[in-house]
C-alpha positions, 0 to 999 in steps of 0.5 A: 411136144404135141399139144392141143389147146380147145375152149370146147370139142364140139365147135367148127374150129375145134373139130378141125383142130382135133382132126388136124392134130390127129391126122399128124400122129403116126399110125403107131400111136393111133393103134394105141388107146386114148386115155380120158382123165376126168376133171371130177367123177362122171358116174353116168359117163355123160361127159366122157361118152361123147368125147370117146365117140368123137375119138373113135370117129377120128380113128382110135379104137379104144378110149379109157376113162381114168377118174382121180377121186373115187376108186382110183388105183396109182398103179393101174393108172400109171400103166394105162398111161404109159401105154397111151397113144394120146391123152385127153384132159377134160373140162371142169373145175380147173382148181379141183382137177389140178388138185387131185392130179397133185394129190395123185402125183400125175402132174409130174407123170403127165410132165414126162410123158409130154416131154417124151412126146405123148400127145395131149389134148386139153379142153378148157380146165384141161388146157389151163392145166397144162400152163405154168399156172392156173391162176388164170382160171378166175378170169372164166368164172372158176373159183378156188372152193377146194382151197388149192394152195399152190396153183402151179401147174404142168408147165408144159406150154410157156403161157397162161391160158384163158378159154371161153373168151367173148372176144379174144381180140379185145382183151378186157381191162381185167385181162390186162391187169392180169397180164400186167400183175402175173408178167405172164404172156396169156393166150385167149381163146374163144369157144370156137378157137384152138391151138395145136402145137406139134414138135414144140416150142422154142423160147428166148428170154425176151420173147416166144418163138413158135414153131410148127404152131397151127392156129384155128379161128382168131386166138390172141396171145397177150404178151407182157409189156 
């Protein structure tokens, strides 16, 4: 598994994390396209274009845009994903993003691709999509306005995630109550924090054992009691 979790893409540590993550990839992967999956329609490419420029500066020649809601072509999207060197899951409305990934069947496809080593960068909502469940999105202000009934997510990393935390080293009472209620570990990242996983995670019944994990900034993994 090769995964990067970020709150933002334009902070100092986010830039370092992306550079570190991509420098660790093979030249074969970097010769393939980046596939950017939009969390919601971006007709003017307002959010896509800066990310595409970023990946081009980091050595990728091609960045392809995929939208889940309008003009979605299932066969074309699967073909694009299977030929990708890296997938970028954008920020946005976490509940809406996961709803449409499930509607299109791409949640299962992304899980299998990640298992087979496809690098994935998740930013904010996109990072929460990679966890077992996105219910932690309420902690950064998201609301389930789309009526997503099942908030279980891709389960690529074995903990939930909260971006945009003001001070990860001092979890709020709301965060601690959430961990106690869900009985799941919760990774907190400020806007300038990021985490990169190369080659996977090992887990035991009682704890998380990191393998090849690199932290940027000061993320905080709040573990259940």
